[in-house]
VMD Tcl script that draws the C-alpha trace (Angstrom):
set ca {
  {127.92 85.32 118.26}
  {123.63 85.56 117.69}
  {122.06 86.70 114.10}
  {121.10 90.68 114.09}
  {117.81 91.58 112.90}
  {117.44 94.06 110.87}
  {114.97 96.92 112.54}
  {115.04 99.85 109.57}
  {112.26 98.37 108.43}
  {109.49 96.21 110.60}
  {107.88 94.30 107.51}
  {111.46 92.41 106.98}
  {111.91 91.39 110.42}
  {112.38 88.02 110.13}
  {110.34 87.07 112.87}
  {109.79 83.08 112.45}
  {113.27 82.04 113.34}
  {114.64 85.09 116.06}
  {117.51 82.46 117.18}
  {115.77 82.75 120.97}
  {113.10 81.83 123.23}
  {111.22 83.13 125.71}
  {113.22 82.54 129.86}
  {110.45 80.86 131.43}
  {111.05 77.82 129.41}
  {113.51 75.18 127.63}
  {113.32 74.35 124.29}
  {115.26 71.18 122.29}
  {115.14 70.60 118.48}
  {115.56 67.06 117.85}
  {116.47 64.34 114.80}
  {112.47 63.01 114.57}
  {114.25 59.58 113.84}
  {117.48 59.24 115.75}
  {116.27 61.83 118.66}
  {119.71 62.99 118.37}
  {119.67 66.76 120.06}
  {120.38 69.05 116.96}
  {119.72 72.26 118.98}
  {119.41 73.77 122.67}
  {118.14 76.74 124.41}
  {121.13 77.81 126.22}
  {119.52 77.61 129.69}
  {119.21 73.71 129.21}
  {122.46 73.73 130.89}
  {120.43 74.11 134.23}
  {118.20 70.86 133.42}
  {121.57 68.56 132.63}
  {124.33 69.91 134.02}
  {125.92 69.98 131.08}
  {127.34 73.14 128.95}
  {125.02 73.51 125.92}
  {127.64 73.17 123.47}
  {128.24 69.31 124.79}
  {124.37 69.06 123.90}
  {124.68 69.02 120.40}
  {124.66 66.07 118.71}
  {124.29 63.53 122.28}
  {121.55 61.35 121.83}
  {118.30 62.26 124.36}
  {118.56 58.82 126.31}
  {121.91 59.43 127.18}
  {121.30 62.64 129.35}
  {119.84 62.88 132.87}
  {117.12 66.41 133.17}
  {117.30 67.03 136.57}
  {117.43 63.41 137.92}
  {114.70 62.48 135.15}
  {116.64 60.17 132.97}
  {116.72 60.99 129.16}
  {115.15 57.78 128.23}
  {112.20 58.59 129.97}
  {111.30 61.50 127.60}
  {112.55 59.01 124.74}
  {109.77 56.72 125.55}
  {107.17 59.55 125.79}
  {107.92 60.81 122.01}
  {108.28 57.58 120.92}
  {104.86 56.84 121.70}
  {103.77 60.55 120.44}
  {105.38 59.81 117.09}
  {103.56 57.03 116.60}
  {100.31 59.34 116.41}
  {99.46 60.70 113.01}
  {99.65 64.35 114.82}
  {101.89 64.46 117.76}
  {101.05 67.36 118.93}
  {97.23 66.30 118.95}
  {98.15 65.03 122.52}
  {99.84 68.18 124.04}
  {100.45 68.54 126.55}
  {102.54 65.88 128.33}
  {102.88 65.89 132.01}
  {106.99 65.65 133.58}
  {107.72 66.15 137.25}
  {111.00 68.31 137.08}
  {112.46 70.54 140.09}
  {109.82 68.94 142.20}
  {106.93 69.90 140.41}
  {105.10 69.50 137.15}
  {106.17 70.72 133.61}
  {104.26 70.35 130.42}
  {105.96 68.83 127.68}
  {104.96 69.84 124.75}
  {105.90 68.51 121.29}
  {105.60 69.38 117.64}
  {106.96 68.61 114.12}
  {108.18 71.43 111.89}
  {111.15 72.46 109.85}
  {111.73 68.96 109.39}
  {113.05 68.80 113.47}
  {110.96 67.16 116.23}
  {110.88 70.63 118.82}
  {110.35 70.08 122.11}
  {109.43 72.56 124.79}
  {109.24 72.46 128.32}
  {106.87 75.08 130.00}
  {106.06 75.28 134.10}
  {102.73 75.55 135.59}
  {100.98 78.96 135.73}
  {101.40 79.12 139.86}
  {105.93 78.57 139.19}
  {105.38 82.31 137.84}
  {102.22 84.34 138.62}
  {102.43 86.52 141.99}
  {99.23 87.19 143.47}
  {98.05 88.85 146.47}
  {94.70 88.64 147.87}
  {93.18 91.22 146.06}
  {94.54 89.92 142.86}
  {92.58 88.32 140.71}
  {93.23 84.11 140.43}
  {93.80 82.53 137.28}
  {91.96 80.29 136.34}
  {91.68 76.52 135.48}
  {91.22 75.26 132.43}
  {87.57 74.36 131.64}
  {86.49 71.04 130.62}
  {85.97 71.15 126.58}
  {82.36 70.01 126.97}
  {81.74 73.14 129.72}
  {83.85 75.85 127.52}
  {81.76 74.54 124.47}
  {78.34 75.00 126.09}
  {79.20 78.22 127.98}
  {80.61 79.70 124.92}
  {77.56 78.76 122.17}
  {75.30 79.91 125.04}
  {76.75 83.51 124.60}
  {76.97 83.28 120.77}
  {73.14 82.48 120.73}
  {71.86 84.95 123.55}
  {74.12 87.92 122.18}
  {71.41 90.37 120.50}
  {74.15 91.69 118.24}
  {77.70 91.46 117.67}
  {79.18 94.02 119.71}
  {77.21 92.24 122.78}
  {79.05 89.09 121.75}
  {82.28 90.74 121.96}
  {81.90 92.21 124.91}
  {81.00 88.62 126.47}
  {84.31 87.21 124.82}
  {86.52 89.75 126.34}
  {84.88 89.03 129.82}
  {85.31 85.17 129.42}
  {88.70 85.46 128.54}
  {89.53 87.78 131.23}
  {87.92 85.23 133.61}
  {89.89 82.27 132.63}
  {93.22 84.08 132.14}
  {93.37 86.72 134.91}
  {94.79 89.52 132.72}
  {94.44 92.86 133.68}
  {92.54 93.75 130.35}
  {91.34 91.68 127.76}
  {90.55 93.61 124.20}
  {89.21 92.49 120.87}
  {90.93 94.26 118.15}
  {89.33 94.59 114.39}
  {90.90 95.12 111.71}
  {90.21 97.50 108.48}
  {90.94 97.27 104.69}
  {94.09 99.19 105.33}
  {95.05 96.47 108.46}
  {95.03 99.72 110.90}
  {93.07 98.64 113.84}
  {89.86 99.29 116.48}
  {89.30 98.54 120.06}
  {85.58 97.08 119.77}
  {85.72 95.47 122.98}
  {87.31 95.56 125.91}
  {87.00 93.60 129.85}
  {89.48 95.85 132.01}
  {90.23 96.51 135.74}
  {89.14 99.61 137.30}
  {92.19 101.76 137.44}
  {92.95 101.16 133.65}
  {91.86 104.04 131.67}
  {89.87 102.77 128.80}
  {91.19 101.52 125.48}
  {87.94 101.07 123.95}
  {86.89 102.40 120.28}
  {90.57 103.76 120.06}
  {92.22 103.11 116.88}
  {96.21 101.82 115.97}
  {98.06 102.13 112.93}
  {98.45 98.89 110.62}
  {102.43 99.84 111.57}
  {101.96 98.33 115.07}
  {101.13 94.84 113.87}
  {103.45 94.69 110.60}
  {102.42 92.16 107.96}
  {104.76 89.37 108.43}
  {103.31 89.05 111.90}
  {100.05 88.95 110.40}
  {100.85 85.83 107.97}
  {101.96 84.78 111.45}
  {98.58 85.11 113.16}
  {96.93 83.46 110.60}
  {99.03 80.32 110.70}
  {99.77 80.37 114.51}
  {96.84 81.31 116.57}
  {98.10 82.09 120.01}
  {100.93 84.09 121.29}
  {102.10 84.41 124.41}
  {104.89 87.21 125.84}
  {105.19 86.33 129.92}
  {107.84 88.62 130.63}
  {109.14 91.43 128.78}
  {111.86 92.53 131.03}
  {113.57 89.21 131.15}
  {116.56 88.41 128.63}
  {115.77 86.37 125.94}
  {117.26 83.02 125.54}
  {119.67 81.90 122.44}
  {119.59 78.88 120.61}
  {122.59 77.13 120.04}
  {124.44 76.72 118.00}
  {122.71 79.46 115.86}
  {122.63 78.05 112.78}
  {119.89 75.39 112.24}
  {121.45 72.27 110.63}
  {122.38 73.25 106.87}
  {119.72 75.55 106.59}
  {122.15 78.82 106.67}
  {119.48 80.69 108.98}
  {117.84 79.85 112.52}
  {115.40 77.56 112.97}
  {111.67 78.61 112.22}
  {109.78 79.06 115.86}
  {106.85 79.46 113.78}
  {104.58 76.76 116.03}
  {106.80 77.35 119.29}
  {104.84 78.55 122.19}
  {108.52 79.68 123.57}
  {109.30 81.51 120.51}
  {110.82 84.71 121.60}
  {109.38 88.16 120.10}
  {110.72 91.06 118.16}
  {112.55 93.59 120.25}
  {110.79 96.57 118.82}
  {107.83 94.56 119.82}
  {109.45 94.37 123.28}
  {110.21 98.07 123.23}
  {106.67 98.92 121.83}
  {105.17 96.80 124.91}
  {107.52 98.23 127.36}
  {106.49 101.48 125.90}
  {102.84 100.89 127.05}
  {104.04 99.39 130.56}
  {102.96 96.01 129.59}
  {104.81 93.40 131.77}
  {103.09 90.28 129.56}
  {100.36 90.22 126.90}
  {98.31 87.04 124.81}
  {97.14 87.60 121.62}
  {94.52 85.19 119.84}
  {93.82 85.24 116.31}
  {90.12 85.86 114.61}
  {89.65 84.59 111.36}
  {87.16 85.14 108.80}
  {86.98 83.14 105.85}
  {90.76 82.61 105.79}
  {92.06 85.71 106.68}
  {92.89 87.70 109.78}
  {89.56 89.76 110.57}
  {91.32 90.83 114.30}
  {92.53 89.60 117.64}
  {91.77 88.78 121.33}
  {94.98 90.85 122.51}
  {95.18 90.60 126.70}
  {97.66 92.66 128.75}
  {98.98 92.38 132.39}
  {101.13 95.22 133.83}
  {102.66 95.06 137.26}
  {103.84 91.21 137.64}
  {104.62 88.89 134.63}
  {102.11 86.05 134.17}
  {102.08 82.97 132.55}
  {99.18 81.36 130.69}
  {99.80 77.72 131.09}
  {99.14 75.60 127.95}
  {95.71 73.76 128.75}
  {94.39 77.52 129.95}
  {95.38 78.33 126.45}
  {93.77 75.56 124.76}
  {90.95 76.41 126.28}
  {90.53 79.89 125.28}
  {91.97 79.09 121.70}
  {88.56 76.80 121.42}
  {86.49 80.23 122.58}
  {88.75 82.63 119.62}
  {87.74 79.55 117.22}
  {84.15 79.62 118.28}
  {84.05 83.25 117.95}
  {85.70 83.12 114.53}
  {82.84 80.58 113.13}
  {80.53 82.75 114.79}
  {81.37 85.96 112.83}
  {81.83 83.79 109.91}
  {78.12 82.38 110.54}
  {76.84 86.12 111.48}
  {77.86 87.57 108.57}
  {76.86 84.84 105.99}
  {73.18 85.56 107.13}
  {73.80 89.41 106.92}
  {75.52 89.57 103.20}
  {72.73 86.77 102.08}
  {70.15 89.01 102.74}
  {71.59 91.91 101.02}
  {72.54 90.23 98.19}
  {68.96 88.53 97.75}
  {67.46 91.99 98.13}
  {70.06 93.45 95.36}
  {68.77 90.66 93.39}
  {65.12 90.84 93.49}
  {65.79 94.70 92.28}
  {68.08 93.77 89.66}
  {65.74 91.75 88.70}
  {62.64 94.56 88.76}
  {64.54 97.02 87.30}
  {65.80 94.30 84.04}
  {61.96 93.92 83.49}
  {61.67 97.63 83.45}
  {64.15 98.14 80.55}
  {62.62 95.09 78.46}
  {59.12 97.08 79.57}
  {60.44 100.40 78.12}
  {62.70 98.63 75.56}
  {64.70 101.94 76.38}
  {67.48 101.52 78.65}
  {67.59 105.17 79.93}
  {63.69 105.12 80.82}
  {63.83 101.55 82.65}
  {66.87 102.77 84.86}
  {65.79 106.30 85.94}
  {62.23 106.99 85.25}
  {60.23 104.55 87.79}
  {60.09 104.11 91.39}
  {62.71 102.22 91.67}
  {65.73 103.84 89.68}
  {69.19 102.03 89.68}
  {70.33 103.75 92.87}
  {68.20 100.71 94.90}
  {70.57 98.49 93.22}
  {73.23 99.48 95.90}
  {73.95 101.67 99.56}
  {75.11 104.76 97.58}
  {72.72 108.51 97.60}
  {73.70 109.68 94.41}
  {74.17 108.17 90.62}
  {74.81 109.42 86.65}
  {73.73 107.89 83.92}
  {75.62 109.71 80.79}
  {74.12 107.30 77.61}
  {72.91 108.73 73.98}
  {74.55 111.73 74.35}
  {72.30 112.46 77.66}
  {73.59 112.61 81.49}
  {71.25 112.22 83.86}
  {71.68 112.75 87.48}
  {70.15 110.70 90.13}
  {69.57 111.23 94.31}
  {72.63 113.70 95.69}
  {75.25 113.52 92.65}
  {77.27 116.28 91.80}
  {77.16 118.99 89.23}
  {77.02 118.05 85.60}
  {80.40 119.73 84.61}
  {82.05 118.00 87.68}
  {80.39 114.48 86.27}
  {82.06 114.99 83.25}
  {85.23 116.24 84.52}
  {85.59 113.03 86.65}
  {84.63 110.49 83.89}
  {87.13 112.22 81.77}
  {89.66 111.26 84.71}
  {87.81 107.40 84.60}
  {88.76 107.44 80.91}
  {92.78 107.49 81.57}
  {92.49 105.98 85.18}
  {91.06 102.60 84.63}
  {91.11 100.31 81.57}
  {88.15 97.92 83.26}
  {84.81 98.09 82.65}
  {84.18 98.48 86.05}
  {86.27 100.89 88.65}
  {85.55 101.60 92.35}
  {86.71 103.20 95.35}
  {86.05 104.84 98.87}
  {88.32 107.59 98.61}
  {87.59 109.64 95.64}
  {89.32 112.99 96.57}
  {92.55 111.40 97.52}
  {92.90 110.24 94.16}
  {91.29 112.65 92.21}
  {91.94 116.37 93.43}
  {88.88 118.23 91.73}
  {86.54 115.79 94.07}
  {87.44 117.66 96.79}
  {84.92 120.30 95.93}
  {81.89 117.69 96.19}
  {83.44 115.21 98.77}
  {80.27 115.72 100.53}
  {78.26 113.90 98.02}
  {80.77 111.52 96.24}
  {83.95 110.63 98.16}
  {82.84 107.34 96.89}
  {82.29 106.45 93.34}
  {81.34 102.76 91.41}
  {81.82 103.16 87.96}
  {80.64 100.66 85.02}
  {81.71 101.10 81.61}
  {79.16 100.75 78.66}
  {80.62 101.57 75.89}
  {84.12 103.75 75.22}
  {83.28 104.21 71.72}
  {79.74 105.71 72.70}
  {81.18 107.52 75.54}
  {78.37 105.77 77.72}
  {79.13 105.34 81.48}
  {76.93 104.48 84.47}
  {78.23 105.68 88.16}
  {76.96 105.64 91.72}
  {78.29 108.16 94.25}
  {78.54 107.64 97.95}
  {78.70 110.70 100.67}
  {81.82 111.15 102.78}
  {81.72 109.89 106.64}
  {83.55 112.58 108.30}
  {84.51 111.27 111.76}
  {86.71 111.35 114.46}
  {88.78 108.87 115.09}
  {90.80 108.22 118.72}
  {94.16 106.78 118.35}
  {96.29 105.46 120.98}
  {99.45 107.74 120.91}
  {100.17 109.86 117.09}
  {100.05 107.06 114.76}
  {102.86 107.80 112.62}
  {106.55 105.74 114.11}
  {109.01 107.64 114.52}
  {112.81 107.72 113.56}
  {115.07 107.76 115.51}
  {119.11 107.53 114.82}
  {121.72 105.51 116.96}
  {124.82 105.90 118.17}
  {126.55 104.59 114.54}
  {124.53 107.39 112.78}
  {122.00 104.28 111.56}
  {118.46 105.94 111.32}
  {116.13 103.13 112.14}
  {111.60 103.12 113.10}
  {111.17 102.94 116.88}
  {107.88 102.05 118.78}
  {106.00 105.02 119.77}
  {106.38 106.08 123.51}
  {103.57 108.13 124.05}
  {100.16 106.32 124.34}
  {97.86 109.63 125.14}
  {94.24 109.90 123.36}
  {95.71 111.36 120.00}
  {92.98 112.77 117.47}
  {92.13 113.02 114.21}
  {89.86 113.72 111.59}
  {89.25 111.38 109.19}
  {87.94 113.20 105.34}
  {87.63 112.28 101.83}
  {86.43 108.39 102.73}
  {83.08 107.14 101.82}
  {81.46 103.44 103.39}
  {82.98 100.92 101.42}
  {81.70 99.36 98.67}
  {80.67 95.81 99.12}
  {81.53 92.54 96.73}
  {77.69 92.11 96.18}
  {77.45 95.39 95.04}
  {79.86 95.53 92.50}
  {78.88 92.00 91.32}
  {75.16 93.63 91.09}
  {76.56 96.15 88.89}
  {78.39 93.77 86.51}
  {75.09 91.85 86.24}
  {73.15 94.88 85.53}
  {75.76 96.09 82.72}
  {74.69 92.51 81.10}
  {71.54 93.26 81.32}
  {71.92 96.63 79.48}
  {74.33 95.54 76.76}
  {72.15 92.81 76.06}
  {68.85 94.90 75.77}
  {71.46 97.40 72.95}
  {72.77 94.66 71.30}
  {68.87 94.06 70.51}
  {68.28 97.51 69.09}
  {68.51 98.21 65.61}
  {69.07 101.32 65.03}
  {72.61 100.92 67.29}
  {73.07 97.78 65.16}
  {73.37 99.13 62.14}
  {75.86 102.03 63.25}
  {78.50 99.23 64.47}
  {77.99 96.84 61.76}
  {80.73 98.47 59.20}
  {83.15 98.32 62.15}
  {81.99 94.50 62.72}
  {82.45 93.44 59.18}
  {86.36 95.23 59.10}
  {87.06 93.48 62.61}
  {85.93 89.71 61.18}
  {88.09 90.28 58.24}
  {91.08 91.03 60.36}
  {90.01 87.99 62.25}
  {89.70 85.34 59.10}
  {93.54 86.94 58.29}
  {94.71 86.17 61.75}
  {93.16 82.49 61.79}
  {94.58 82.08 57.92}
  {98.14 83.34 59.26}
  {97.84 80.89 62.67}
  {96.42 78.15 60.38}
  {99.32 78.09 57.20}
  {102.46 80.51 58.61}
  {102.49 79.14 61.87}
  {101.20 75.46 62.80}
  {103.56 73.77 60.07}
  {106.67 74.94 60.77}
  {105.71 74.35 64.35}
  {104.47 70.99 63.29}
  {108.21 70.47 61.55}
  {109.68 71.93 64.54}
  {108.33 69.47 66.98}
  {109.03 66.12 64.34}
  {112.44 67.43 63.64}
  {113.02 67.45 67.65}
  {111.84 64.34 68.01}
  {113.37 62.43 65.35}
  {116.96 63.60 66.75}
  {116.01 62.58 70.13}
  {114.98 59.40 68.88}
  {118.01 58.59 66.46}
  {120.73 60.40 69.26}
  {118.91 60.44 72.39}
  {121.02 58.07 74.00}
  {124.66 59.44 73.27}
  {123.19 63.45 74.16}
  {124.97 64.98 77.12}
  {122.14 65.36 80.06}
  {122.01 69.30 79.23}
  {121.36 68.88 75.52}
  {118.74 66.38 76.05}
  {116.92 68.70 78.73}
  {117.26 71.39 75.82}
  {115.31 68.92 73.50}
  {112.59 68.32 75.46}
  {111.87 71.58 76.66}
  {111.29 72.66 72.97}
  {109.18 69.70 72.33}
  {107.11 70.86 75.52}
  {107.10 74.58 74.28}
  {106.07 73.12 70.59}
  {102.98 71.45 72.30}
  {102.15 74.37 74.16}
  {101.92 76.98 71.48}
  {100.13 74.28 69.31}
  {97.00 74.27 72.12}
  {97.47 78.54 72.34}
  {96.79 78.32 68.52}
  {94.00 76.03 68.49}
  {92.62 77.80 71.53}
  {92.74 81.41 69.11}
  {91.03 79.23 66.38}
  {88.22 78.38 68.12}
  {87.88 81.41 69.41}
  {87.98 82.99 66.40}
  {85.31 80.40 64.79}
  {82.63 80.86 67.11}
  {81.23 83.95 65.63}
  {81.29 82.31 61.60}
  {80.08 78.69 62.61}
  {76.55 78.09 61.67}
  {74.27 77.40 64.61}
  {71.98 74.64 65.00}
  {69.32 75.23 67.28}
  {67.60 72.50 69.16}
  {65.83 71.51 72.84}
  {68.78 69.87 74.71}
  {68.70 67.75 78.28}
  {71.27 69.18 80.21}
  {71.40 66.69 82.83}
  {73.03 63.98 80.39}
  {75.34 66.72 79.09}
  {76.19 67.12 82.51}
  {77.16 64.13 83.01}
  {79.13 63.12 80.72}
  {81.41 66.32 80.59}
  {81.49 65.70 84.65}
  {83.08 61.78 84.31}
  {85.44 63.24 81.47}
  {87.06 65.68 83.88}
  {86.91 63.26 87.11}
  {88.63 60.78 85.52}
  {91.64 63.29 85.40}
  {91.56 64.06 88.66}
  {92.07 60.90 90.38}
  {92.86 61.10 94.32}
  {90.58 64.25 95.02}
  {88.30 64.41 97.03}
  {85.75 66.23 94.32}
  {81.93 66.09 94.01}
  {79.36 67.24 91.88}
  {76.01 68.23 93.02}
  {72.72 68.71 90.33}
  {70.27 70.59 91.46}
  {67.12 70.91 88.89}
  {68.42 70.76 85.03}
  {65.34 72.76 83.02}
  {65.84 72.18 79.08}
  {67.34 74.90 77.05}
  {67.55 75.75 73.18}
  {70.86 76.04 71.73}
  {73.81 74.28 69.28}
  {74.72 71.30 71.22}
  {78.31 71.82 70.41}
  {78.54 74.99 71.74}
  {76.34 74.71 74.94}
  {78.73 71.88 75.59}
  {81.32 74.16 75.25}
  {80.18 76.55 77.58}
  {79.34 73.77 80.49}
  {82.71 72.01 79.91}
  {84.83 75.58 80.11}
  {82.65 76.47 83.00}
  {83.14 73.09 84.81}
  {86.52 72.98 84.07}
  {87.53 75.75 85.60}
  {85.89 75.28 88.50}
  {87.37 71.81 88.87}
  {91.24 73.59 88.16}
  {91.29 76.27 90.57}
  {89.49 74.58 93.42}
  {92.23 72.00 93.91}
  {93.79 73.78 96.71}
  {90.63 73.42 98.82}
  {90.30 70.16 100.17}
  {86.82 68.70 100.03}
  {85.92 70.37 96.56}
  {82.18 70.84 96.13}
  {80.66 71.77 92.46}
  {77.19 72.50 92.54}
  {75.01 72.87 89.00}
  {71.53 74.33 89.56}
  {69.37 75.84 86.61}
  {66.08 78.16 87.41}
  {63.61 79.15 84.81}
  {61.22 82.10 84.33}
  {58.98 82.91 81.07}
  {61.65 84.76 79.27}
  {65.17 82.52 80.12}
  {66.54 79.82 81.76}
  {69.45 80.40 84.17}
  {72.02 77.80 85.39}
  {74.28 78.75 87.83}
  {77.64 76.77 88.21}
  {79.19 77.22 91.74}
  {82.61 76.10 93.74}
  {84.23 76.47 96.87}
  {87.66 77.25 94.90}
  {89.78 80.43 95.10}
  {87.26 83.03 93.76}
  {88.08 86.21 92.07}
  {88.99 89.38 93.42}
  {85.83 91.70 92.23}
  {88.16 94.69 91.72}
  {89.55 92.77 88.96}
  {86.02 91.60 87.23}
  {86.51 93.36 84.47}
  {89.31 91.30 83.29}
  {87.24 87.85 83.41}
  {85.73 87.69 79.58}
  {88.68 89.46 78.22}
  {90.37 87.62 75.45}
  {94.28 85.86 76.95}
  {93.53 88.28 80.56}
  {95.05 86.28 83.38}
  {93.47 87.33 86.88}
  {96.57 87.76 89.91}
  {94.92 84.72 91.53}
  {95.59 82.49 88.96}
  {99.11 82.71 87.80}
  {100.03 79.71 89.07}
  {97.10 77.46 87.16}
  {97.74 76.56 83.75}
  {95.77 78.13 81.20}
  {95.87 81.20 78.13}
  {92.77 83.47 79.16}
  {90.47 82.14 76.34}
  {88.48 80.06 77.99}
  {86.12 82.46 79.52}
  {86.00 84.74 76.28}
  {84.49 81.76 74.24}
  {81.89 81.13 76.74}
  {81.17 84.97 76.44}
  {81.37 84.55 72.34}
  {79.02 81.76 72.35}
  {76.43 83.19 74.75}
  {76.44 86.37 72.87}
  {75.49 83.99 69.39}
  {72.66 82.25 71.78}
  {71.35 85.83 72.46}
  {71.85 85.10 76.03}
  {74.20 86.22 79.00}
  {76.97 85.68 81.60}
  {78.00 87.03 84.63}
  {79.25 85.77 88.08}
  {79.54 86.46 91.64}
  {82.93 85.81 93.82}
  {84.15 86.15 97.22}
  {87.92 85.15 97.49}
  {89.04 82.48 98.93}
  {85.14 81.60 100.03}
  {83.06 80.73 96.25}
  {82.34 81.43 93.01}
  {79.32 81.21 90.84}
  {78.93 81.54 87.10}
  {75.53 82.22 85.61}
  {74.56 81.44 82.23}
  {71.09 82.49 80.72}
  {69.67 80.92 77.88}
  {66.66 82.69 76.21}
  {63.08 80.79 75.39}
  {63.48 81.42 71.68}
  {64.74 79.15 68.87}
  {65.86 82.27 67.07}
  {69.70 82.48 66.52}
  {72.30 84.77 65.45}
  {73.78 82.70 62.39}
  {73.69 85.48 59.94}
  {73.57 88.59 61.68}
  {76.64 90.19 63.05}
  {75.02 92.17 65.61}
  {74.59 88.96 67.70}
  {78.30 89.67 68.53}
  {78.16 93.18 69.45}
  {79.40 93.13 73.40}
  {82.66 92.91 72.29}
  {83.18 95.93 69.79}
  {80.46 97.73 71.84}
  {82.91 97.35 75.19}
  {86.25 97.11 73.83}
}
mol new
graphics top color blue
foreach p $ca { graphics top sphere $p radius 0.5 }
foreach p [lrange $ca 0 end-1] q [lrange $ca 1 end] { graphics top cylinder $p $q radius 0.2 }
display resetview
């Protein structure tokens, strides 16, 4: 009995272990050490003349496959397994049934998976008018042609169209589409090559549910998926359960893997007989698909040709990344220059509101917004095309209760805040930064509604159907006629660099605010009380927690030393956990005490050479990372003024984070570079690690805040809070820019002055202002 599939929810369907293959080939799962058969597709009886259940447990060399001795396959596999990656030499050729077959092997799920595929002409039916399937081109020729297309394409749309036509030429499918995913995972056909008798799908939209989440994840691992014939029954794999796993074999990388019955029904509803999909990856995430359809007859694209079109998809993915990176870099550079200019305006005016709103270049120049508003010192100033004052005040009150972070962004404000529907033409998108919750000071940007008509391939809502037993399940759409939808309440999305620039502006504003005496005096009493509470808290940690904690650890270690050899294993494991927990708590206490001391310790300001400091810190960090491909690149290292101990702690924390959060990267690269202006020295520390989602940017410098992307790394959320406090003591700034799974850059700016904040409580103002 084959496993049943839960069709109630597409996102729960176990598509990586379907328990079936497609009918045009054969599959064997072998013990990679003994080459004994663990599992076999039930059609293997056609090859061996032996019932499939009798094959299980048999050594491969004892079989005969259509007069080919099994020993011939054993010899082939033995040679392949001597390689680091046996799949790198696919496909192997074998003559069966008077024709050549492709033998494709790979290691996965602790099994050696062997697949037999026929050549294309064994499946494809052509007539005089049908396009012939192109033979696989030599890699050098294909690479040269594709690179030429990339270089000669005047735009991304032109490049995508040329790629669609090239894939159609190589594969002979009736239709080849390039399908791009949106932020909400719905897709749009952005390029198409098709036969003249087909209706165009160009610019048609399809809902995210058409390609559910687990299918998208699989596309990131296996870049090519082919379905040869949607009308041929699937072939079961015997036995159902793989080894002792309690589930079928994982066929993630198998070309013969059968697909979801829901997807087969979906393709049949579209009239599609055969299909192939190739993944387009941008920065490790699924950007889109090259989707191929064939209608009247079954169509097989053999392994060599699939390898050719896979190369095209990989080259296109690289071109997408290069073009997008160049575009992003130019945009980011423009925003950086404008942000610097506005900063100089605020310094020259010694006035935040005037510097942001009363010059030719205003805060609107820092992103693609068309309107803005500054609520500062009890005055509301509107910029560009902004909602009315009463609407802005109402929006700010809602935002106060909606987001605790210092930054908030959305591109569909009316869907979140119903009153905003009145002014969606002005503000369907909003980006807000908190300057001070206590002082009720905020800066907002607005983007207008981008009302558009979207054309969908049928109604995007999947219908619910009831089977004979009365159970309900989702059913693929049966109609794909053009379905029109008017999209409202949405603006263009905010780009990561726009959010990063807004946060940098916030740092500039807070720095200016902390230097204004009238605001510092208003908060000095609040600061004095806060520091008294911090002193009391530090005393409690030092005297009331550390001593009993040390006693717990000491007595535990003594007991282990005296009785450890006679203790039961479970009891000793419990005592070991107590010791480790004591060490973790002691480390947390030290971090909190260190954070509290940053505001009380006197500073010794002096000129500091940064290069030897970085070199020493790097040597210490590198010593604990044996076996990693980890390098640092030092650029300019101008001298700074600061307290040597605290400056070392700043760079130590930032470098330590760069090393820690790049551990998933095979080749970790860290860059340190300093730049100098008339007013300050800025250092940038860049890593190519996991990155930070700018939606969580407001948490980065908060004490004990851990980001979602960092939950699997050690730490307590104290290091960057310490960096923030030290830079405040130095009257400096710290900010960052990041792109998830690509890079993160932290900037620290030291003013060119020896003046410190040794006795002035106002130097530590950013914390009370933004709490």
